[in-house]
C-alpha positions as CSV (number, residue, x, y, z in Angstrom):
1,M,20.9,-40.2,19.2
2,A,20.5,-38.5,16.0
3,A,17.5,-36.7,15.4
4,N,15.2,-37.8,12.4
5,H,14.2,-34.8,10.6
6,T,12.3,-34.9,7.5
7,T,12.8,-32.1,5.0
8,M,9.6,-30.3,4.0
9,P,9.3,-30.4,-0.2
10,Q,9.9,-26.5,-1.5
11,F,8.3,-25.3,-4.3
12,L,7.9,-21.8,-5.6
13,F,4.2,-20.0,-5.3
14,Q,3.4,-17.7,-8.5
15,P,1.4,-14.6,-6.8
16,D,-1.4,-13.6,-9.6
17,P,-0.4,-10.6,-11.3
18,I,-1.9,-7.3,-9.6
19,D,-3.2,-4.4,-11.8
20,G,-0.8,-5.1,-14.3
21,Y,2.2,-6.0,-12.0
22,E,4.1,-9.2,-11.9
23,F,5.6,-10.9,-9.2
24,N,8.6,-13.4,-8.8
25,P,7.5,-16.7,-7.2
26,V,7.9,-17.0,-3.1
27,P,9.6,-20.1,-2.3
28,I,7.2,-21.6,0.5
29,D,7.3,-25.8,1.8
30,I,4.2,-28.3,2.0
31,H,4.4,-31.2,4.2
32,L,1.9,-33.2,5.5
33,G,-1.4,-30.2,5.0
34,I,1.2,-27.4,6.8
35,I,2.6,-24.9,4.3
36,K,5.7,-23.3,5.7
37,I,6.9,-19.7,3.8
38,P,10.7,-19.7,5.5
39,T,10.7,-15.7,5.1
40,E,8.2,-13.4,6.3
41,E,7.7,-12.0,2.5
42,I,3.7,-12.5,2.3
43,L,1.6,-11.9,5.6
44,D,1.6,-9.1,8.1
45,D,4.4,-8.6,10.6
46,F,3.8,-10.0,13.7
47,G,7.0,-8.3,15.1
48,I,10.3,-7.3,13.7
49,N,12.3,-10.7,14.0
50,T,9.2,-12.9,12.1
51,T,11.5,-15.3,10.3
52,E,8.7,-17.5,9.3
53,S,4.5,-17.8,8.9
54,M,2.9,-21.7,9.0
55,I,-1.0,-22.2,7.8
56,V,-2.4,-25.4,8.4
57,G,-5.1,-26.0,6.1
58,T,-7.6,-28.8,5.3
59,D,-7.5,-28.3,1.5
60,R,-3.9,-27.3,0.0
61,N,-5.5,-24.6,-2.8
62,E,-7.8,-23.4,0.1
63,V,-3.7,-22.4,1.6
64,L,-3.1,-21.0,-1.4
65,N,-5.7,-18.9,-2.3
66,R,-5.5,-17.8,1.4
67,I,-1.6,-16.9,0.5
68,Q,-2.6,-14.8,-2.8
69,S,-5.1,-13.2,-0.5
70,A,-3.3,-11.8,1.9
71,F,-0.1,-11.1,-0.8
72,A,-2.8,-9.4,-2.9
73,R,-3.7,-7.7,0.7
74,E,-0.5,-6.5,1.4
75,F,0.2,-4.9,-2.3
76,E,-3.1,-2.8,-2.5
77,R,-1.9,-1.5,0.9
78,C,1.8,-0.6,0.5
79,G,3.0,-1.7,-2.8
80,K,1.7,0.7,-5.1
81,L,2.5,3.5,-2.7
82,K,6.0,5.5,-4.0
83,E,8.7,5.8,-1.0
84,S,8.6,9.6,-1.0
85,D,4.9,8.8,-0.1
86,I,5.9,7.3,3.5
87,R,6.3,8.9,6.5
88,P,9.9,8.9,7.9
89,M,8.8,7.6,10.8
90,D,6.1,5.0,9.6
91,Y,8.4,2.2,10.1
92,K,5.8,-0.9,9.5
93,T,4.3,0.4,6.6
94,K,8.3,0.9,5.5
95,Q,8.8,-2.7,5.9
96,V,5.9,-4.3,4.2
97,W,6.9,-1.7,1.2
98,T,10.6,-2.9,0.8
99,R,9.2,-6.6,0.9
100,I,6.3,-6.4,-1.5
101,R,8.8,-3.9,-4.1
102,R,11.7,-7.1,-3.6
103,H,9.0,-9.3,-5.3
104,I,7.7,-7.0,-8.1
105,K,9.2,-8.8,-11.5
106,S,7.4,-5.8,-13.7
107,E,5.4,-2.9,-13.4
108,P,2.7,-1.8,-16.0
109,N,4.1,0.6,-18.8
């Protein structure tokens, strides 16, 4: 008997600009009130092998606002750092910095 898998509709979450920085959209899936972020791109790491995060909320806008807040918090914490500002042994900060920097479309002039 074949498994019956329902595909989640995917759309792009567009993070709001922060201090003149603009960001590329992030793909997320939504199904029955569950938003799934297929990669570890936005939220805090829970470990080096984190491959997906799921957020459940009663209101879609509330959940999208939580994603934006988490993205902004991570950007404020690590996104504006220069690579040379990160201590060589600070792997967690380096991981977050690398993830956030991948999403930057343009920086302020």
